[in-house]
C-alpha positions as CSV (number, residue, x, y, z in Angstrom):
1,X,151.1,47.3,-72.9
2,X,150.8,49.5,-69.2
3,X,150.8,47.4,-66.2
4,X,148.4,48.2,-63.2
5,X,151.3,49.2,-60.7
6,X,152.3,51.8,-63.5
7,X,151.0,55.4,-63.1
8,X,148.4,56.4,-66.0
9,X,148.1,60.0,-67.5
10,X,145.4,61.9,-65.8
11,X,144.8,64.6,-68.8
12,X,145.7,65.8,-72.0
13,X,146.3,68.5,-74.3
14,X,145.9,68.1,-77.7
15,X,147.6,64.4,-78.4
16,X,150.1,64.5,-75.9
17,X,148.8,63.2,-72.4
18,X,150.7,64.5,-69.0
19,X,151.0,62.7,-65.6
20,X,149.5,65.9,-64.1
21,X,146.9,68.5,-64.4
22,X,149.3,71.1,-63.6
23,X,151.7,69.6,-65.9
24,X,149.2,69.6,-69.2
25,X,148.7,73.2,-68.1
26,X,152.5,74.0,-68.6
27,X,152.0,72.5,-72.1
28,X,148.6,74.3,-73.2
29,X,149.3,76.9,-76.6
30,X,147.7,79.4,-78.6
31,X,146.6,75.9,-81.0
32,X,145.9,73.7,-77.8
33,X,144.5,75.4,-75.1
34,X,142.3,73.1,-73.8
35,X,143.3,70.4,-70.8
36,X,141.1,67.5,-70.8
37,X,140.8,65.2,-67.5
38,X,141.5,61.7,-68.3
39,X,140.6,60.2,-64.3
40,X,140.5,61.3,-61.1
41,X,142.8,62.6,-59.6
42,X,144.2,64.4,-56.4
43,X,145.9,67.5,-57.3
44,X,145.6,71.5,-56.3
45,X,146.8,73.3,-59.3
46,X,147.3,76.7,-60.5
47,X,146.4,78.3,-63.9
48,X,149.7,79.6,-64.9
49,X,149.9,78.9,-68.4
50,X,153.1,80.1,-70.9
51,X,153.2,83.3,-71.4
52,X,151.9,83.6,-75.1
53,X,148.3,81.6,-73.5
54,X,146.1,84.1,-71.5
55,X,143.6,81.2,-71.3
56,X,142.9,77.6,-70.7
57,X,140.1,75.0,-71.0
58,X,139.6,72.4,-68.7
59,X,137.1,69.8,-69.4
60,X,135.9,67.5,-66.6
61,X,135.4,64.7,-69.2
62,X,133.3,63.0,-66.2
63,X,136.3,62.9,-63.9
64,X,137.1,64.1,-60.6
65,X,139.9,67.2,-59.6
66,X,140.0,66.4,-56.0
67,X,142.1,69.1,-53.5
68,X,145.6,68.2,-52.4
69,X,145.9,70.4,-49.4
70,X,144.9,74.0,-50.6
71,X,142.5,74.9,-53.1
72,X,141.4,72.6,-55.6
73,X,141.9,75.4,-58.5
74,X,143.8,79.1,-58.5
75,X,142.8,81.6,-60.9
76,X,145.9,84.5,-60.9
77,X,144.9,87.9,-61.7
78,X,145.5,88.2,-65.9
79,X,144.9,84.7,-66.2
80,X,141.3,82.9,-67.4
81,X,140.0,79.9,-67.0
82,X,136.7,78.7,-68.9
83,X,135.5,74.7,-67.2
84,X,132.9,72.8,-69.2
85,X,132.4,69.4,-68.9
86,X,130.5,67.0,-66.0
87,X,132.9,66.2,-63.8
88,X,133.5,67.2,-60.4
89,X,136.2,69.6,-58.5
90,X,136.0,69.1,-55.1
91,X,137.0,71.2,-52.3
92,X,137.3,68.9,-49.2
93,X,138.3,71.2,-46.0
94,X,139.2,73.7,-48.8
95,X,137.6,75.9,-51.2
96,X,136.9,74.4,-54.8
97,X,138.0,77.7,-56.9
98,X,139.9,80.7,-56.1
99,X,139.8,83.5,-58.1
100,X,141.4,86.8,-59.0
101,X,141.3,86.5,-62.7
102,X,138.6,85.7,-65.1
103,X,136.5,82.8,-64.6
104,X,133.8,81.2,-66.9
105,X,131.8,78.1,-65.6
106,X,129.6,76.3,-68.2
107,X,129.3,72.7,-66.9
108,X,130.6,70.6,-63.4
109,X,130.2,69.7,-60.0
110,X,131.2,71.6,-57.4
111,X,131.7,71.0,-53.5
112,X,133.7,71.7,-50.2
113,X,133.5,71.7,-46.9
114,X,133.7,75.4,-46.1
115,X,133.5,78.3,-48.9
116,X,133.3,77.1,-51.9
117,X,134.4,80.0,-54.4
118,X,136.5,83.4,-53.1
119,X,137.0,85.9,-55.7
120,X,139.2,89.3,-55.3
121,X,138.9,92.7,-56.1
122,X,142.6,94.7,-55.1
123,X,144.4,97.6,-55.8
124,X,144.9,97.5,-60.3
125,X,143.3,93.9,-60.3
126,X,139.8,92.5,-60.4
127,X,137.6,89.5,-60.4
128,X,135.5,89.1,-63.1
129,X,133.5,85.8,-63.3
130,X,130.2,84.5,-65.2
131,X,128.6,81.3,-64.0
132,X,125.7,79.7,-66.5
133,X,125.6,75.9,-65.6
134,X,126.6,73.4,-62.9
135,X,125.5,72.3,-59.0
136,X,127.2,73.7,-56.4
137,X,127.1,72.7,-52.9
138,X,128.5,73.8,-49.6
139,X,128.1,75.8,-46.7
140,X,128.9,79.1,-47.8
141,X,129.1,79.1,-51.9
142,X,130.8,81.9,-52.5
143,X,133.2,84.9,-50.4
144,X,136.5,87.3,-50.9
145,X,139.9,86.6,-50.5
146,X,141.4,87.5,-47.4
147,X,143.2,90.2,-48.9
148,X,140.2,91.5,-51.1
149,X,138.5,95.4,-50.7
150,X,136.0,93.7,-52.8
151,X,134.6,90.8,-54.5
152,X,135.2,91.4,-57.8
153,X,132.6,91.4,-60.8
154,X,130.4,88.2,-60.4
155,X,127.6,86.6,-62.0
156,X,125.1,84.3,-62.0
157,X,123.1,83.1,-65.1
158,X,122.2,79.5,-64.3
159,X,123.3,76.6,-62.5
160,X,122.0,75.0,-58.8
161,X,123.2,76.0,-56.3
162,X,123.1,74.7,-52.3
163,X,124.1,76.2,-49.6
164,X,124.3,79.9,-48.2
165,X,125.6,83.5,-50.2
166,X,126.7,85.8,-47.7
167,X,125.4,89.5,-47.4
168,X,127.5,92.7,-48.4
169,X,129.4,91.2,-51.5
170,X,128.5,94.5,-53.5
171,X,129.5,93.1,-56.5
172,X,127.5,89.9,-56.7
173,X,124.4,90.2,-59.7
174,X,122.1,86.9,-59.8
175,X,120.3,86.5,-63.3
176,X,119.3,83.1,-63.1
177,X,119.6,79.9,-61.3
178,X,117.6,78.0,-58.9
179,X,118.8,77.9,-55.1
180,X,118.3,76.2,-51.5
181,X,117.5,79.6,-49.9
182,X,116.6,83.1,-50.4
183,X,118.4,84.5,-47.6
184,X,120.4,87.4,-48.5
185,X,119.8,87.1,-51.9
186,X,117.1,90.0,-52.8
187,X,119.7,93.0,-53.1
188,X,121.7,90.9,-55.6
189,X,118.7,90.4,-57.9
190,X,119.1,91.6,-61.3
191,X,116.7,93.8,-62.5
192,X,112.8,92.8,-62.9
193,X,113.7,88.7,-61.7
194,X,112.7,87.7,-58.4
195,X,112.5,83.9,-56.5
196,X,110.2,81.7,-58.0
197,X,109.0,79.2,-55.4
198,X,109.5,75.2,-57.6
199,X,106.8,73.1,-55.8
200,X,109.0,70.3,-57.1
201,X,112.2,69.9,-54.9
202,X,111.6,73.2,-52.6
203,X,114.0,75.3,-54.5
204,X,113.9,78.8,-55.7
205,X,114.1,79.7,-59.5
206,X,115.7,83.1,-60.6
207,X,112.9,84.0,-63.1
208,X,110.8,87.4,-64.4
209,X,108.7,89.0,-61.8
210,X,105.1,89.3,-63.2
211,X,102.3,91.2,-61.2
212,X,98.6,89.8,-60.9
213,X,95.3,90.3,-59.4
214,X,92.6,88.1,-57.8
215,X,90.1,90.8,-58.3
216,X,90.8,93.3,-61.2
217,X,87.8,94.8,-61.4
218,X,86.1,95.6,-57.6
219,X,83.3,97.1,-56.9
220,X,82.4,99.9,-53.4
221,X,78.9,100.1,-52.3
222,X,77.2,102.1,-49.7
223,X,78.1,100.2,-46.0
224,X,81.8,98.6,-44.5
225,X,83.0,98.8,-48.1
226,X,82.8,102.3,-48.8
227,X,85.8,104.3,-47.4
228,X,89.1,105.9,-48.5
229,X,91.8,103.5,-49.5
230,X,95.7,103.8,-49.2
231,X,98.1,101.4,-51.5
232,X,98.3,98.9,-49.5
233,X,94.7,98.4,-48.7
234,X,93.7,98.7,-52.5
235,X,96.5,95.6,-52.5
236,X,94.4,94.2,-50.4
237,X,91.2,94.5,-52.0
238,X,92.2,93.6,-55.3
239,X,95.0,91.0,-54.3
240,X,97.6,91.9,-56.4
241,X,100.8,90.5,-55.5
242,X,104.0,89.2,-57.5
243,X,104.6,86.3,-58.2
244,X,108.1,85.8,-56.3
245,X,110.3,86.6,-53.3
246,X,112.3,90.0,-54.9
247,X,113.7,93.4,-53.8
248,X,110.9,95.4,-55.6
249,X,107.4,96.3,-53.9
250,X,104.1,97.7,-55.5
251,X,102.9,101.2,-54.9
252,X,99.8,102.4,-56.3
253,X,99.8,105.4,-59.2
254,X,99.6,108.6,-56.0
255,X,97.1,111.0,-59.0
256,X,94.8,108.1,-59.6
257,X,95.1,106.8,-56.2
258,X,93.7,110.0,-55.3
259,X,90.9,110.7,-57.5
260,X,89.4,107.6,-56.0
261,X,89.5,108.2,-53.1
262,X,87.9,112.4,-54.2
263,X,85.4,110.0,-55.5
264,X,84.5,107.8,-52.8
265,X,84.7,111.1,-50.5
266,X,81.6,112.8,-52.5
267,X,79.9,109.3,-52.2
268,X,80.0,109.4,-48.6
269,X,78.9,113.0,-48.2
270,X,76.3,112.0,-50.4
271,X,75.3,109.2,-47.9
272,X,75.4,111.9,-44.8
273,X,73.9,114.6,-46.7
274,X,71.0,112.2,-47.9
275,X,71.4,113.0,-51.6
276,X,72.1,110.8,-54.3
277,X,75.4,109.6,-56.1
278,X,75.6,108.5,-59.6
279,X,78.0,105.7,-60.2
280,X,81.7,106.0,-60.9
281,X,84.8,103.8,-61.9
282,X,88.3,104.9,-61.6
283,X,91.2,102.7,-62.9
284,X,94.6,102.1,-61.0
285,X,97.9,101.5,-61.9
286,X,100.1,99.4,-59.6
287,X,104.0,99.5,-60.5
288,X,106.3,97.1,-59.1
289,X,109.6,99.6,-57.3
290,X,112.5,98.7,-56.4
291,X,114.3,99.1,-52.8
292,X,117.2,101.1,-53.0
293,X,119.6,101.7,-50.4
294,X,119.4,105.7,-48.8
295,X,122.3,107.5,-47.3
296,X,121.0,106.4,-43.8
297,X,121.2,103.2,-44.7
298,X,117.3,102.7,-45.0
299,X,115.2,101.1,-48.0
300,X,113.5,103.5,-49.9
301,X,111.1,102.8,-53.3
302,X,113.2,103.8,-56.8
303,X,111.0,103.8,-59.8
304,X,112.4,101.5,-62.8
305,X,111.6,103.9,-66.2
306,X,112.6,101.7,-69.0
307,X,110.7,98.9,-70.5
308,X,112.8,96.7,-69.9
309,X,112.7,96.6,-66.4
310,X,109.2,97.6,-65.6
311,X,106.5,95.9,-64.8
312,X,102.8,97.5,-64.2
313,X,99.1,96.2,-64.3
314,X,95.7,97.9,-64.0
315,X,92.8,97.8,-61.1
316,X,89.4,98.9,-62.2
317,X,87.4,100.1,-58.7
318,X,83.7,100.9,-59.3
319,X,81.7,103.0,-56.8
320,X,78.5,101.8,-57.2
321,X,75.4,104.4,-57.2
322,X,73.3,105.7,-54.1
323,X,69.5,106.4,-54.8
324,X,68.1,109.6,-52.5
325,X,66.0,108.0,-49.8
326,X,62.4,109.0,-49.6
327,X,61.5,111.7,-47.0
328,X,59.3,109.7,-44.2
329,X,55.5,110.7,-43.5
330,X,55.3,113.8,-40.6
331,X,53.7,112.1,-37.7
332,X,50.5,113.6,-36.4
333,X,51.6,116.6,-33.5
334,X,50.6,115.5,-30.1
335,X,47.2,116.6,-28.4
336,X,45.6,118.0,-31.6
337,X,43.5,115.5,-33.2
338,X,43.0,115.1,-37.0
339,X,41.4,117.3,-39.3
340,X,38.4,115.0,-40.3
341,X,38.3,113.9,-44.1
342,X,36.3,116.3,-46.4
343,X,33.7,114.1,-48.6
344,X,34.9,113.3,-52.2
345,X,33.2,115.7,-54.3
346,X,31.9,114.6,-57.7
347,X,34.0,115.2,-60.8
348,X,33.2,118.2,-63.1
349,X,32.1,116.1,-65.9
350,X,30.2,113.6,-63.8
351,X,28.2,117.2,-62.1
352,X,26.7,118.9,-65.4
353,X,25.6,115.3,-66.5
354,X,23.4,115.3,-63.7
355,X,22.0,118.9,-64.2
356,X,21.6,117.3,-67.6
357,X,18.8,114.7,-66.7
358,X,17.5,116.8,-64.1
359,X,16.3,119.6,-66.8
360,X,15.5,117.4,-68.9
361,X,12.8,115.3,-66.4
362,X,11.5,118.4,-65.0
363,X,10.7,119.4,-68.7
364,X,9.1,116.1,-69.3
365,X,7.2,116.6,-65.7
366,X,6.2,120.2,-66.9
367,X,4.9,118.9,-70.7
368,X,2.5,116.0,-68.9
369,X,1.1,117.9,-66.4
370,X,-0.1,120.8,-69.2
371,X,-1.5,117.7,-71.7
372,X,-3.0,116.3,-68.3
373,X,-4.8,119.9,-67.3
374,X,-5.5,120.5,-71.5
375,X,-7.7,117.2,-71.5
376,X,-9.4,117.9,-68.2
377,X,-10.8,121.4,-68.7
378,X,-14.8,121.2,-70.0
379,X,-15.4,121.5,-73.6
């Protein structure tokens, strides 16, 4: 029976318990390489397992590992550590993790009052880290060790992050996760992902980029809307946008936009020359292009060509037909009286009918006269 004031084991490897996490790490083997916390403990540990063991797993098991005067967990070069479970690693005024070797984080809650996790790539060695789950809270989430030439290869695939990530971490890649701020993050985003606002908690989730248009089909007609379009004005007209914050911008296909503007110019010329213009339609492809650093430090669009990392949509612009305007009536010349109108002449058919009737009446009258004259002669 253990008494209350007796020291209790804090970690276990296989069926054996140990009074410190560091002692447990030293007794891992190729058969049993998992160290399981048995209670909350205050201890700073270094992953220095026996020579035959290159990697160990730290199962937090719902407990807390609190730093003691230095970094809570140190992973030297050529060593591997996997952290699992739902417990907590508390750095306090120290980092929670310093890594020069290989690190996988698959769960846990990590906190610090300073830089949370530090990595290093130096001459001949490089940190490699993959973070897929967990909650991470600190003023600065990721940084480099003092002697580091570069960060090392660090990828974030999931987890929840409360704090800032500084600029200039050249080999950091963000592939997933949820972040409390978007500052400095867009250059680290993997291809074709963006930071999508999560309205429920104010966080930004990394998710696949998509393009949407409020008005995928628009019409231009004679008047204020009939004018040449730039890529930006076409985006505004169709309200085409990305669904999140990213390192991409939208660009209209140059050849299709040129063809559209040629038709707009023809319509404008028809208006100016008072001519008719037949309706025409032009489809324009809009593609997301990534901003890439140029040699002078500026940003330049870089088209992505593979199906995996390209997003595009199409909008249609209809130019309405324009009717030829009617010619206005010419006004009379000043000082000149208007020509009197000629009386309307009877139609040709009516005139012939009138002559025929008149001839018939004359014949009848002549016959009547002859008859009367013959009757009046003396017999």
